[in-house]
Each structure stands twice: as structure tokens, then as C-alpha cells.
SEDOTI-910330 format. One record per residue: residue number from 1; residue in three letters; x, y negated, z of N, C-alpha, C in turn. Coordinates in steps of 0.001 Angstrom, whole numbers, padded with zeros to 6 digits. Each point is the difference from the previous one (the first is absolute). Layout:
BEGIN
(NUM,"ALA",(X,Y,Z),(X,Y,Z),(X,Y,Z))
...
END
This chain:
BEGIN
(1,"MET",(013701,-003159,001969),(-001684,001006,000100),(000521,000682,-001668))
(2,"VAL",(-000275,001120,000195),(-000325,001290,-001360),(-001218,000602,-000407))
(3,"SER",(000122,-000140,-002075),(-001227,000635,-000062),(-000554,001549,000671))
(4,"MET",(-000679,-000249,000160),(-000982,000991,001193),(-000786,001348,-001740))
(5,"GLY",(000382,-000154,-000555),(-000506,001212,-001249),(-000967,-000762,-000427))
(6,"ALA",(-000462,-001294,-000201),(-001351,-000262,-000465),(-000202,000008,-001517))
(7,"ARG",(-000944,000242,-000787),(-000090,000227,-001411),(-001701,-000761,-000036))
(8,"ALA",(000480,-000580,-001136),(-001192,-000606,-000296),(-000695,000674,-000956))
(9,"THR",(-001319,000380,-000425),(-000895,000614,-000595),(-000003,-000782,-001346))
(10,"GLY",(-000089,000068,-001139),(000005,-001024,-000676),(000047,-001667,000151))
(11,"ALA",(000635,-000390,001076),(000283,-001567,000085),(002079,000132,000632))
(12,"ALA",(000420,000391,-001189),(001468,000021,000365),(000518,-000081,001095))
(13,"ASP",(001434,-001319,000171),(000477,-000371,001017),(-001277,-001033,000190))
(14,"SER",(-000835,-000695,000223),(-000819,-001246,000301),(000406,000469,001288))
(15,"ALA",(000128,001366,001309),(-000535,-000398,000682),(001349,000145,000734))
(16,"ARG",(000951,-000097,-000958),(001207,-000328,000990),(001183,-001383,-000093))
(17,"ASN",(-001221,-000925,-000462),(000770,-001503,-000637),(-001556,-000956,001131))
(18,"ASP",(000688,-000889,-000028),(-000777,-001508,000137),(-001937,-000271,-000936))
(19,"SER",(-000420,000811,-000632),(-001039,000170,-000203),(-001083,001529,000085))
(20,"GLY",(001999,000860,000497),(-001189,001149,000547),(-000115,-000922,002097))
(21,"TYR",(000727,-000534,000563),(-000245,-000594,000613),(-001500,-001015,000506))
(22,"THR",(000136,-000719,-001026),(-001584,-000725,-000634),(-001004,000916,000048))
(23,"ARG",(-000356,000909,-000533),(-001298,000971,-000366),(000404,000450,001988))
(24,"TYR",(000154,-000023,000297),(000028,001033,001296),(-000516,-001136,000941))
(25,"ALA",(001017,-001520,-000259),(-001028,-000953,000987),(-001406,-000775,000433))
(26,"ASN",(000176,000536,-001650),(-001699,000195,-000322),(-000247,000739,000496))
(27,"LEU",(-000219,001312,000456),(-001036,000797,-000007),(000107,000278,001706))
(28,"VAL",(001139,-000601,000783),(-000164,000051,001482),(-001689,-000623,000902))
(29,"GLY",(-000187,001453,000254),(-001788,-000167,000757),(-000284,001489,-000495))
(30,"ARG",(000271,000090,-001358),(-001114,001198,-000744),(001042,001766,000490))
(31,"SER",(-000872,000705,-000398),(000343,001297,000286),(000514,000903,-001284))
(32,"LEU",(000584,000680,000683),(000381,000399,-001757),(000238,001689,000291))
(33,"THR",(000603,001029,-000519),(-001062,001300,000982),(001664,001278,-000580))
(34,"ALA",(000171,000183,000509),(001278,000861,000016),(-000429,001471,-000599))
(35,"VAL",(000689,000591,-000499),(-000805,001444,-000725),(001531,001003,-000022))
(36,"ASP",(-000219,000733,001041),(001494,000611,000198),(000037,001961,-001311))
(37,"ASP",(000246,-000180,-000145),(000791,001392,-000790),(-001466,001760,000134))
(38,"ASN",(-000705,-000513,000990),(-000905,000683,-000132),(-002021,-000715,-000196))
(39,"GLY",(000446,-000663,-000819),(-001298,-000943,000332),(-000777,-000609,001668))
(40,"ARG",(000597,-000003,000232),(-000040,-000500,001924),(-000159,-001559,-000603))
(41,"ARG",(-001391,-000640,000180),(000284,-001351,000522),(-000005,-001040,000930))
(42,"ASN",(000891,-000743,000374),(-000159,-000905,001219),(-000159,-001373,-000278))
(43,"THR",(-000838,-001239,000562),(000094,-001691,-000409),(000718,000036,000723))
(44,"LEU",(000379,-001383,000059),(001498,-000856,000374),(-000424,-001226,-000948))
(45,"LYS",(000142,-001284,001498),(-000354,-001012,000013),(001080,-000648,-000360))
(46,"LEU",(-000027,-000698,-001186),(001535,-001020,000423),(000485,-000880,000403))
(47,"ILE",(000671,000332,001020),(000003,-001755,001184),(000988,-001284,-000227))
(48,"GLU",(001045,000443,-000730),(001012,-000456,-000699),(000855,000063,-000975))
(49,"VAL",(000654,-001211,-000808),(001164,000259,-000563),(001113,000034,000259))
(50,"ALA",(000737,000040,000444),(001507,-000571,000695),(001030,-000068,-001341))
(51,"HIS",(000555,-001310,-000182),(000979,-000641,-001213),(000968,-000638,000863))
(52,"PRO",(000928,001624,000373),(000933,-000579,000880),(001578,-000900,-000556))
(53,"GLU",(-000079,-000438,-000936),(001306,-001731,-001106),(000560,000258,001294))
(54,"SER",(-000394,-000418,000901),(000841,-000921,001061),(001092,000864,000701))
(55,"ARG",(-000460,001114,000298),(000581,001405,000518),(001441,-000051,-001277))
(56,"ALA",(001151,-000220,000861),(000974,000535,-000591),(000486,001387,-000063))
(57,"ARG",(000931,000251,-001106),(000036,002170,-000088),(001109,000123,001195))
(58,"ALA",(000241,001000,001155),(001120,000873,000532),(001250,-000092,-000644))
(59,"GLY",(000925,-000875,000948),(001078,-000071,-000823),(000434,-001133,-001415))
(60,"ALA",(-001194,-000787,-000095),(-000402,-001081,-001630),(-000475,-001051,000858))
(61,"ALA",(000536,-001102,000932),(-001048,-000688,001083),(-000348,-000793,-000972))
(62,"HIS",(000644,-000291,-001692),(-000689,-000827,-000800),(-001091,000008,-001113))
(63,"ALA",(000581,002163,000018),(-001442,-000277,-000772),(-001120,000529,000437))
(64,"PRO",(-001167,-000961,-001093),(-001231,000754,000956),(-000505,001233,-000711))
(65,"VAL",(-000826,000377,000128),(-000198,001536,000080),(-001572,-000617,-000854))
(66,"LYS",(-000155,001530,-001022),(-000906,-000824,-000476),(-001179,001382,-000063))
(67,"GLY",(-000937,-000145,-000131),(-001125,000497,000059),(-001235,-000148,001176))
(68,"PHE",(-001008,000717,000159),(-001392,000037,001254),(000070,000888,000558))
(69,"SER",(-001059,000292,000166),(-000612,000532,000895),(-001563,-000052,000452))
(70,"LEU",(-000037,001844,000226),(-002069,-000727,-000100),(-000419,000217,001503))
(71,"ILE",(-000418,-000165,000559),(-000498,000406,001628),(-001687,-000081,-000053))
(72,"LEU",(000551,002000,-000003),(-002047,000140,-000038),(-000404,000704,001407))
(73,"ARG",(-001425,-000073,000614),(-000389,000542,000948),(-000885,000814,000001))
(74,"GLY",(-000014,001267,-000032),(-001016,000782,000538),(-000835,000692,000702))
(75,"ASP",(-000626,001021,000534),(-000857,000327,001107),(000899,000674,000419))
(76,"PRO",(000019,-000089,001826),(001071,000098,000610),(-001260,001717,-000167))
(77,"GLY",(-000517,000677,000288),(-000270,000735,000212),(000513,001567,-001437))
(78,"GLN",(-000259,-000949,-000461),(000878,000681,-001300),(001156,-000012,-000383))
(79,"PRO",(001950,000438,000464),(000866,-001075,-000348),(000559,001219,-001368))
(80,"ILE",(000193,-001498,-000403),(000977,001031,-001608),(001538,000004,-000083))
(81,"ALA",(000386,001508,000194),(000601,-000104,-000324),(001029,-000691,-001521))
(82,"GLU",(001288,000039,000372),(000803,-000303,-000810),(001004,000818,-001285))
(83,"GLY",(-000252,-001422,-000548),(000006,001002,-001713),(-000327,-000994,-000918))
(84,"ILE",(-000053,000782,-001332),(-000794,-000786,-000859),(-001612,000270,-000420))
(85,"TYR",(-000438,-000942,-000460),(-001319,-000016,-000757),(-000034,-001091,-000798))
(86,"ARG",(-001655,000813,-000758),(-000051,-001050,-000884),(-001127,-001320,000484))
(87,"PHE",(000567,-001305,-000160),(-001428,-000623,000358),(-000419,-000427,-000818))
(88,"GLU",(-001566,-000828,000260),(-000869,000054,-000598),(-000917,-001017,000685))
(89,"GLY",(-000496,-001236,-000807),(-000601,-001259,000205),(000406,-001257,-000168))
(90,"ALA",(001135,000430,-000417),(000794,-001545,-000091),(-000150,-000610,-001588))
(91,"GLY",(000195,001470,-000849),(-000133,-001228,-001206),(000460,001606,-000070))
(92,"PRO",(000706,-000447,-001533),(000651,001578,000052),(000338,000987,000717))
(93,"SER",(-000595,001097,-000064),(000817,001057,001148),(001505,000378,000125))
(94,"PHE",(000704,-000160,000800),(002027,000060,000198),(-000074,001565,001247))
(95,"GLU",(001267,000956,-000815),(000636,000207,001472),(000639,-000407,000841))
(96,"ALA",(-000243,000750,001535),(001688,-000896,000423),(000007,000280,001562))
(97,"PHE",(000958,000706,000834),(001118,000306,000433),(-001572,-001106,001723))
(98,"MET",(-000530,000629,000649),(-000430,-000762,001526),(000412,000273,000513))
(99,"SER",(000377,-000519,001320),(-000176,000664,001772),(-000244,-000765,000450))
(100,"PRO",(-000135,000559,001874),(-000503,-000384,000534),(001320,-000617,000626))
(101,"ILE",(-000981,-001650,000673),(000780,-000895,001023),(-000547,-000223,001228))
(102,"LEU",(000723,-000421,000644),(-000368,-000853,001235),(-000478,001766,000980))
(103,"GLY",(000107,000921,-000368),(-000196,001032,000955),(-001899,-000174,000284))
(104,"ASP",(-000637,-000636,-000223),(-001568,-000454,000439),(-000992,001588,-001043))
(105,"GLY",(000641,000668,-001035),(-000930,000415,-000027),(-001011,000175,-001446))
(106,"LYS",(-000062,-001791,000030),(-000755,-000780,-001121),(001278,-000894,-000956))
(107,"THR",(000622,-000326,000410),(000606,-000832,-001112),(001253,000320,-000597))
(108,"TYR",(000494,-000085,-001333),(000160,000462,-000928),(000935,-000406,-001204))
(109,"GLN",(000805,-000384,-000812),(001066,-000638,-000931),(000425,000607,-000967))
(110,"ILE",(-000079,-000918,-001161),(000337,000286,-001100),(001545,-000610,-000379))
(111,"VAL",(000468,-000053,-000914),(001033,-001186,000207),(000776,000430,-001307))
(112,"PHE",(000044,-001057,-000864),(000515,-000195,-001775),(001424,-000809,000280))
(113,"GLY",(000518,000901,-001112),(001012,-001354,000013),(001260,000732,000609))
(114,"SER",(000923,-001184,-000481),(001521,000968,000480),(000781,-000719,000716))
(115,"ALA",(000945,-000430,000414),(001182,-000516,000616),(001162,-000590,-000941))
END
């Protein structure tokens, strides 16, 4: 897993370690607002916080992968483009790269951490 450009605003690196994982795991089921550069706002529900410690890095079968990802769900009638957004509603706002996944027009992922 690679960092996708997440920058915490006021929360420094907490989103990149286990305390960041815990912070977001406690927010599953709550809404976050994604704000683009033009000020457009989209509400997304945090549906899962995936912690992939059990997976191994490609090419290094015994090295654990550090980090985690947020899985969010939005309105399928308003798909959101891949890009960097400011997220509000989870304590201090933060900026992160979000991309659509599953091809359903409503599920998105933010990845924190590094391999």
C-alpha cells in the first residue's frame, strides 16, 4: 500500500498510524463531507476502515503492510471524480486523495500509510 497524498490539517500524522486507525474506526457509520477545490460539497458515509496488517507486501512475503484505508459510500446519482479533497466531520479536517472503487459510482477509498 502506498500513501495517496493524505495530509492532516491540525492532526499532523495521526491519520497515518494506529491511533489514526482507531480514530476512524470509531467513526464508522458517520458522515464525512468531501469538499473540492471549487467548494462543492459531497456527503459520504464511512462504511469501513480496513487495516491490512495480515497482508504481505508484494515481493516480501513476511513483511507486514502498514497503514489502513477508509471505504466510503456516496449518492450513486452524484458520482465523485478521483482527486484530492478536504474532508470535514471527523474532528480536524484533512486532505486526502480519494478514488472510486468497485465501479458502482458510489463507493470510494482513501488510503493512509506506506508499504
